N, CA, C and O atoms as CSV, one atom per row, in Angstrom:
chain,resi,resn,atom,element,x,y,z
A,1,UNK,N,N,12.296,-19.399,7.830
A,1,UNK,CA,C,11.281,-18.500,7.545
A,1,UNK,C,C,10.007,-18.793,6.790
A,1,UNK,O,O,9.943,-19.574,5.841
A,2,UNK,N,N,9.230,-18.261,7.173
A,2,UNK,CA,C,7.912,-19.188,6.725
A,2,UNK,C,C,8.071,-18.158,5.502
A,2,UNK,O,O,8.736,-17.126,5.423
A,3,UNK,N,N,7.120,-18.878,4.458
A,3,UNK,CA,C,6.952,-18.103,2.966
A,3,UNK,C,C,5.884,-16.831,2.953
A,3,UNK,O,O,6.029,-15.882,2.182
A,4,UNK,N,N,4.759,-16.935,3.932
A,4,UNK,CA,C,4.117,-15.641,4.190
A,4,UNK,C,C,4.978,-14.325,4.724
A,4,UNK,O,O,4.819,-13.147,4.403
A,5,UNK,N,N,5.963,-14.917,5.661
A,5,UNK,CA,C,6.965,-13.400,6.054
A,5,UNK,C,C,7.863,-13.091,5.058
A,5,UNK,O,O,8.161,-11.898,4.993
A,6,UNK,N,N,8.582,-14.129,3.947
A,6,UNK,CA,C,9.178,-13.716,2.928
A,6,UNK,C,C,8.689,-12.798,1.885
A,6,UNK,O,O,9.296,-11.894,1.310
A,7,UNK,N,N,7.117,-13.323,1.712
A,7,UNK,CA,C,6.473,-12.235,0.781
A,7,UNK,C,C,6.409,-11.032,1.215
A,7,UNK,O,O,6.823,-10.050,0.598
A,8,UNK,N,N,5.773,-11.022,2.544
A,8,UNK,CA,C,5.815,-9.795,3.284
A,8,UNK,C,C,7.205,-8.769,3.118
A,8,UNK,O,O,7.164,-7.567,2.857
A,9,UNK,N,N,8.278,-9.493,3.317
A,9,UNK,CA,C,9.335,-8.648,3.307
A,9,UNK,C,C,9.794,-8.582,2.106
A,9,UNK,O,O,10.665,-7.712,2.073
A,10,UNK,N,N,9.599,-9.209,0.818
A,10,UNK,CA,C,9.678,-8.626,-0.628
A,10,UNK,C,C,8.649,-7.425,-0.565
A,10,UNK,O,O,9.018,-6.317,-0.954
A,11,UNK,N,N,7.331,-7.624,-0.072
A,11,UNK,CA,C,6.445,-6.334,-0.599
A,11,UNK,C,C,6.859,-5.483,0.494
A,11,UNK,O,O,5.930,-4.683,0.389
A,12,UNK,N,N,7.470,-5.086,1.363
A,12,UNK,CA,C,7.991,-4.223,2.112
A,12,UNK,C,C,8.945,-3.833,1.125
A,12,UNK,O,O,8.471,-3.112,0.246
A,13,UNK,N,N,10.126,-4.101,1.028
A,13,UNK,CA,C,11.376,-3.700,0.096
A,13,UNK,C,C,11.004,-3.229,-0.948
A,13,UNK,O,O,11.385,-2.086,-1.199
A,14,UNK,N,N,10.044,-4.007,-2.028
A,14,UNK,CA,C,9.655,-2.960,-2.806
A,14,UNK,C,C,9.143,-2.108,-2.844
A,14,UNK,O,O,9.436,-1.354,-3.772
A,15,UNK,N,N,8.256,-1.753,-2.053
A,15,UNK,CA,C,7.125,-0.528,-1.716
A,15,UNK,C,C,8.700,0.684,-1.059
A,15,UNK,O,O,8.828,1.823,-1.507
A,16,UNK,N,N,9.468,0.218,-0.229
A,16,UNK,CA,C,10.365,1.291,0.120
A,16,UNK,C,C,11.333,1.974,-1.049
A,16,UNK,O,O,11.750,3.120,-1.217
A,17,UNK,N,N,11.501,0.660,-1.814
A,17,UNK,CA,C,12.620,1.235,-2.964
A,17,UNK,C,C,11.673,1.975,-4.018
A,17,UNK,O,O,12.190,2.927,-4.604
A,18,UNK,N,N,10.517,1.696,-4.292
A,18,UNK,CA,C,9.662,2.461,-4.924
A,18,UNK,C,C,9.505,4.079,-4.463
A,18,UNK,O,O,9.618,5.029,-5.237
A,19,UNK,N,N,9.185,4.174,-2.857
A,19,UNK,CA,C,8.852,5.284,-2.514
A,19,UNK,C,C,10.453,6.028,-2.366
A,19,UNK,O,O,10.350,7.248,-2.496
A,20,UNK,N,N,11.799,5.598,-2.142
A,20,UNK,CA,C,12.903,6.216,-2.423
A,20,UNK,C,C,13.225,6.628,-3.512
A,20,UNK,O,O,14.017,7.570,-3.548
A,21,UNK,N,N,12.705,6.045,-4.777
A,21,UNK,CA,C,13.145,6.722,-6.030
A,21,UNK,C,C,12.247,7.787,-6.281
A,21,UNK,O,O,12.582,8.875,-6.749
A,22,UNK,N,N,10.985,7.421,-5.929
A,22,UNK,CA,C,10.032,8.536,-6.228
A,22,UNK,C,C,10.431,10.041,-5.282
A,22,UNK,O,O,10.275,11.141,-5.811
A,23,UNK,N,N,10.826,9.938,-4.198
A,23,UNK,CA,C,11.426,10.732,-3.315
A,23,UNK,C,C,12.494,11.353,-3.964
A,23,UNK,O,O,12.463,12.556,-4.224
A,24,UNK,N,N,13.634,10.482,-4.306
A,24,UNK,CA,C,14.482,11.109,-5.062
A,24,UNK,C,C,14.911,11.943,-6.395
A,24,UNK,O,O,15.774,12.786,-6.638
A,25,UNK,N,N,13.779,11.229,-7.217
A,25,UNK,CA,C,13.567,12.030,-8.461
A,25,UNK,C,C,12.609,13.124,-8.465
A,25,UNK,O,O,12.559,13.856,-9.454
A,26,UNK,N,N,11.844,13.315,-7.469
A,26,UNK,CA,C,11.042,14.139,-7.483
A,26,UNK,C,C,9.912,13.980,-7.992
A,26,UNK,O,O,9.331,15.017,-8.315
A,27,UNK,N,N,9.435,13.086,-8.162
A,27,UNK,CA,C,8.482,12.565,-9.366
A,27,UNK,C,C,7.113,12.729,-8.636
A,27,UNK,O,O,7.040,12.176,-7.538
A,28,UNK,N,N,6.164,13.315,-9.021
A,28,UNK,CA,C,4.836,13.864,-8.690
A,28,UNK,C,C,3.439,12.381,-8.752
A,28,UNK,O,O,2.414,12.235,-9.419
A,29,UNK,N,N,4.040,11.654,-7.822
A,29,UNK,CA,C,3.006,10.508,-7.531
A,29,UNK,C,C,2.100,10.856,-6.793
A,29,UNK,O,O,2.402,11.865,-6.157
A,30,UNK,N,N,0.941,10.404,-6.552
A,30,UNK,CA,C,0.113,10.101,-5.844
A,30,UNK,C,C,-0.108,8.880,-5.164
A,30,UNK,O,O,-0.121,8.027,-6.051
A,31,UNK,N,N,-0.296,8.314,-4.024
A,31,UNK,CA,C,-0.625,7.052,-3.631
A,31,UNK,C,C,-1.375,7.021,-2.452
A,31,UNK,O,O,-1.400,7.946,-1.641
A,32,UNK,N,N,-2.154,5.682,-2.318
A,32,UNK,CA,C,-3.371,5.495,-1.527
A,32,UNK,C,C,-2.434,3.644,-0.925
A,32,UNK,O,O,-1.647,2.849,-1.439
A,33,UNK,N,N,-3.067,3.758,0.198
A,33,UNK,CA,C,-3.055,2.441,0.875
A,33,UNK,C,C,-4.150,1.718,1.499
A,33,UNK,O,O,-5.047,2.119,2.240
A,34,UNK,N,N,-3.835,0.357,0.955
A,34,UNK,CA,C,-5.208,-0.174,1.417
A,34,UNK,C,C,-4.795,-1.739,2.261
A,34,UNK,O,O,-4.220,-2.661,1.683
A,35,UNK,N,N,-5.108,-1.769,3.320
A,35,UNK,CA,C,-4.935,-3.028,3.959
A,35,UNK,C,C,-6.025,-4.226,3.887
A,35,UNK,O,O,-7.156,-3.942,4.279
A,36,UNK,N,N,-5.841,-5.217,3.534
A,36,UNK,CA,C,-6.980,-6.156,3.474
A,36,UNK,C,C,-6.630,-7.549,4.289
A,36,UNK,O,O,-5.471,-7.961,4.243
A,37,UNK,N,N,-7.576,-8.235,4.996
A,37,UNK,CA,C,-7.347,-9.516,5.495
A,37,UNK,C,C,-8.625,-9.993,5.202
A,37,UNK,O,O,-8.932,-10.249,4.038
A,38,UNK,N,N,-9.610,-10.178,6.372
A,38,UNK,CA,C,-11.018,-10.524,6.508
A,38,UNK,C,C,-11.920,-8.984,6.580
A,38,UNK,O,O,-13.120,-8.877,6.831
A,39,UNK,N,N,-11.160,-8.109,6.345
A,39,UNK,CA,C,-11.996,-6.887,6.237
A,39,UNK,C,C,-10.989,-5.794,5.313
A,39,UNK,O,O,-9.851,-6.153,5.008
A,40,UNK,N,N,-11.461,-4.589,4.948
A,40,UNK,CA,C,-10.503,-3.606,4.142
A,40,UNK,C,C,-10.774,-2.465,4.593
A,40,UNK,O,O,-11.817,-1.811,4.610
A,41,UNK,N,N,-9.356,-2.201,5.101
A,41,UNK,CA,C,-9.017,-0.798,5.776
A,41,UNK,C,C,-7.996,0.153,4.755
A,41,UNK,O,O,-6.951,-0.126,4.165
A,42,UNK,N,N,-8.792,1.370,4.839
A,42,UNK,CA,C,-8.196,2.340,3.847
A,42,UNK,C,C,-7.009,3.047,4.831
A,42,UNK,O,O,-7.311,3.993,5.557
A,43,UNK,N,N,-5.683,2.523,4.790
A,43,UNK,CA,C,-4.815,3.345,5.557
A,43,UNK,C,C,-4.176,4.619,5.634
A,43,UNK,O,O,-3.630,5.140,6.607
A,44,UNK,N,N,-4.335,5.085,4.363
A,44,UNK,CA,C,-4.067,6.359,3.423
A,44,UNK,C,C,-4.802,6.852,2.422
A,44,UNK,O,O,-4.903,6.152,1.415
A,45,UNK,N,N,-5.442,8.087,2.462
A,45,UNK,CA,C,-6.127,8.586,1.135
A,45,UNK,C,C,-4.558,8.715,0.481
A,45,UNK,O,O,-3.443,8.469,0.942
A,46,UNK,N,N,-5.131,9.317,-1.056
A,46,UNK,CA,C,-4.189,9.466,-1.759
A,46,UNK,C,C,-3.445,10.660,-1.401
A,46,UNK,O,O,-4.097,11.656,-1.091
A,47,UNK,N,N,-2.239,10.707,-1.396
A,47,UNK,CA,C,-1.132,11.317,-0.718
A,47,UNK,C,C,0.240,11.445,-1.546
A,47,UNK,O,O,0.729,10.476,-2.126
A,48,UNK,N,N,0.836,12.768,-1.549
A,48,UNK,CA,C,2.237,12.643,-1.943
A,48,UNK,C,C,3.503,12.261,-0.601
A,48,UNK,O,O,4.715,12.121,-0.771
A,49,UNK,N,N,2.819,12.175,0.553
A,49,UNK,CA,C,3.476,11.767,1.703
A,49,UNK,C,C,3.904,10.344,1.284
A,49,UNK,O,O,3.152,9.379,1.425
A,50,UNK,N,N,5.238,10.249,0.723
A,50,UNK,CA,C,5.559,9.012,0.945
A,50,UNK,C,C,6.643,8.448,2.223
A,50,UNK,O,O,6.797,7.255,2.487
A,51,UNK,N,N,7.139,9.258,2.728
A,51,UNK,CA,C,7.453,9.075,4.085
A,51,UNK,C,C,6.581,8.170,4.854
A,51,UNK,O,O,6.716,6.979,5.134
A,52,UNK,N,N,5.392,9.264,5.204
A,52,UNK,CA,C,4.057,8.599,5.965
A,52,UNK,C,C,3.771,7.081,5.496
A,52,UNK,O,O,3.684,6.174,6.324
A,53,UNK,N,N,3.657,6.908,4.358
A,53,UNK,CA,C,3.438,5.714,3.188
A,53,UNK,C,C,4.201,4.670,3.899
A,53,UNK,O,O,3.706,3.780,4.590
A,54,UNK,N,N,5.552,4.881,3.645
A,54,UNK,CA,C,6.833,3.896,4.016
A,54,UNK,C,C,6.594,3.491,5.573
A,54,UNK,O,O,6.900,2.364,5.963
A,55,UNK,N,N,6.154,4.254,6.255
A,55,UNK,CA,C,5.963,4.095,8.083
A,55,UNK,C,C,4.752,3.004,8.001
A,55,UNK,O,O,4.679,1.911,8.563
A,56,UNK,N,N,3.903,3.589,7.199
A,56,UNK,CA,C,2.544,2.487,7.302
A,56,UNK,C,C,2.916,0.819,6.620
A,56,UNK,O,O,2.472,-0.223,7.102
A,57,UNK,N,N,3.660,0.893,5.630
A,57,UNK,CA,C,3.850,-0.255,4.785
A,57,UNK,C,C,4.846,-1.094,5.922
A,57,UNK,O,O,4.631,-2.297,6.071
A,58,UNK,N,N,5.728,-0.558,6.562
A,58,UNK,CA,C,6.920,-0.851,7.260
A,58,UNK,C,C,6.375,-1.798,8.796
A,58,UNK,O,O,6.915,-2.718,9.410
A,59,UNK,N,N,5.009,-1.014,9.019
A,59,UNK,CA,C,4.273,-1.637,10.081
A,59,UNK,C,C,3.239,-2.748,9.696
A,59,UNK,O,O,2.433,-3.091,10.561
A,60,UNK,N,N,3.202,-3.361,8.407
A,60,UNK,CA,C,2.496,-4.084,8.209
A,60,UNK,C,C,2.904,-5.442,9.035
A,60,UNK,O,O,3.937,-5.787,9.609
A,61,UNK,N,N,1.699,-6.018,8.847
A,61,UNK,CA,C,2.097,-7.643,9.500
A,61,UNK,C,C,0.734,-8.329,8.813
A,61,UNK,O,O,-0.303,-7.668,8.745
A,62,UNK,N,N,0.796,-9.540,8.365
A,62,UNK,CA,C,-0.076,-10.698,7.613
A,62,UNK,C,C,-0.922,-11.034,9.037
A,62,UNK,O,O,-0.517,-11.218,10.185
A,63,UNK,N,N,-2.164,-11.031,8.499
A,63,UNK,CA,C,-3.144,-11.687,9.630
A,63,UNK,C,C,-3.704,-12.398,9.390
A,63,UNK,O,O,-4.248,-12.917,10.365
A,64,UNK,N,N,-4.009,-12.936,8.203
A,64,UNK,CA,C,-4.796,-14.078,7.557
A,64,UNK,C,C,-6.048,-13.761,6.759
A,64,UNK,O,O,-6.568,-12.659,6.933
A,65,UNK,N,N,-6.515,-14.514,6.007
A,65,UNK,CA,C,-7.861,-14.225,5.039
A,65,UNK,C,C,-7.251,-13.090,3.836
A,65,UNK,O,O,-6.278,-12.336,3.840
A,66,UNK,N,N,-7.971,-13.280,3.165
A,66,UNK,CA,C,-7.415,-12.520,2.211
A,66,UNK,C,C,-8.760,-12.179,1.174
A,66,UNK,O,O,-9.380,-13.035,0.542
A,67,UNK,N,N,-9.059,-10.588,1.174
A,67,UNK,CA,C,-10.457,-10.175,0.544
A,67,UNK,C,C,-9.829,-9.295,-0.572
A,67,UNK,O,O,-10.058,-8.093,-0.708
A,68,UNK,N,N,-8.956,-10.088,-1.403
A,68,UNK,CA,C,-8.093,-9.420,-2.583
A,68,UNK,C,C,-9.083,-8.383,-3.015
A,68,UNK,O,O,-9.032,-7.179,-2.762
A,69,UNK,N,N,-10.044,-9.064,-3.742
A,69,UNK,CA,C,-10.902,-8.599,-4.987
A,69,UNK,C,C,-11.759,-7.554,-4.131
A,69,UNK,O,O,-11.971,-6.430,-4.585
A,70,UNK,N,N,-12.272,-7.970,-2.818
A,70,UNK,CA,C,-12.985,-6.381,-2.492
A,70,UNK,C,C,-12.067,-5.451,-2.103
A,70,UNK,O,O,-12.661,-4.398,-1.875
A,71,UNK,N,N,-10.791,-5.342,-1.907
A,71,UNK,CA,C,-9.739,-4.577,-1.882
A,71,UNK,C,C,-9.441,-3.719,-2.989
A,71,UNK,O,O,-9.335,-2.493,-2.991
A,72,UNK,N,N,-9.293,-4.727,-4.149
A,72,UNK,CA,C,-9.149,-3.930,-5.526
A,72,UNK,C,C,-10.606,-3.321,-5.965
A,72,UNK,O,O,-10.651,-2.383,-6.761
A,73,UNK,N,N,-11.710,-3.856,-5.451
A,73,UNK,CA,C,-12.710,-3.063,-5.636
A,73,UNK,C,C,-12.647,-1.388,-5.094
A,73,UNK,O,O,-12.716,-0.406,-5.833
A,74,UNK,N,N,-12.507,-1.383,-3.687
A,74,UNK,CA,C,-12.056,-0.283,-3.088
A,74,UNK,C,C,-11.155,0.850,-4.080
A,74,UNK,O,O,-11.512,1.979,-4.419
A,75,UNK,N,N,-9.997,0.197,-4.378
A,75,UNK,CA,C,-9.243,0.891,-4.548
A,75,UNK,C,C,-9.714,1.461,-6.207
A,75,UNK,O,O,-9.318,2.582,-6.526
A,76,UNK,N,N,-10.548,0.663,-7.208
A,76,UNK,CA,C,-11.069,1.392,-7.901
A,76,UNK,C,C,-11.922,2.570,-7.864
A,76,UNK,O,O,-11.750,3.630,-8.466
A,77,UNK,N,N,-13.093,2.163,-6.883
A,77,UNK,CA,C,-13.617,3.299,-6.300
A,77,UNK,C,C,-13.078,4.511,-5.788
A,77,UNK,O,O,-13.558,5.645,-5.768
A,78,UNK,N,N,-11.659,3.927,-5.252
A,78,UNK,CA,C,-11.243,5.860,-4.962
A,78,UNK,C,C,-10.022,6.238,-5.796
A,78,UNK,O,O,-9.291,7.197,-5.549
A,79,UNK,N,N,-9.845,5.188,-7.044
A,79,UNK,CA,C,-9.501,6.014,-8.059
A,79,UNK,C,C,-10.611,7.014,-8.903
A,79,UNK,O,O,-10.498,8.204,-9.194
A,80,UNK,N,N,-11.825,5.972,-9.204
A,80,UNK,CA,C,-12.594,7.109,-9.827
A,80,UNK,C,C,-13.100,8.308,-9.096
A,80,UNK,O,O,-13.634,9.276,-9.638
A,81,UNK,N,N,-12.848,8.130,-7.590
A,81,UNK,CA,C,-13.285,9.469,-6.930
A,81,UNK,C,C,-12.132,10.434,-7.151
A,81,UNK,O,O,-12.355,11.643,-7.209
A,82,UNK,N,N,-11.157,10.039,-7.251
A,82,UNK,CA,C,-9.802,11.108,-7.438
A,82,UNK,C,C,-9.955,11.450,-8.871
A,82,UNK,O,O,-9.798,12.629,-9.187
A,83,UNK,N,N,-10.218,10.639,-9.711
A,83,UNK,CA,C,-10.423,11.288,-10.995
A,83,UNK,C,C,-11.333,12.477,-11.157
A,83,UNK,O,O,-11.025,13.468,-11.819
A,84,UNK,N,N,-12.706,12.292,-10.382
A,84,UNK,CA,C,-13.286,13.476,-10.347
A,84,UNK,C,C,-12.924,14.755,-10.056
A,84,UNK,O,O,-13.753,15.663,-10.126
């Protein structure tokens, strides 16, 4: 199995475990999901709908390209909007 697919599997497992614990303990978190490769895509705005979040995470596939810093900038922008 390629390293890229192993990382994607580990990422999916981490976020699924996080979502399951959040749901199980009735924690009041909000989350947003941003996919990034050669472009930035906001998949979900901030929500408490962890089931929907898990579905999107499980459908994620590596596509190449890594606009990580652009994705982080977008996340910061969204957090600032949420804080208002």
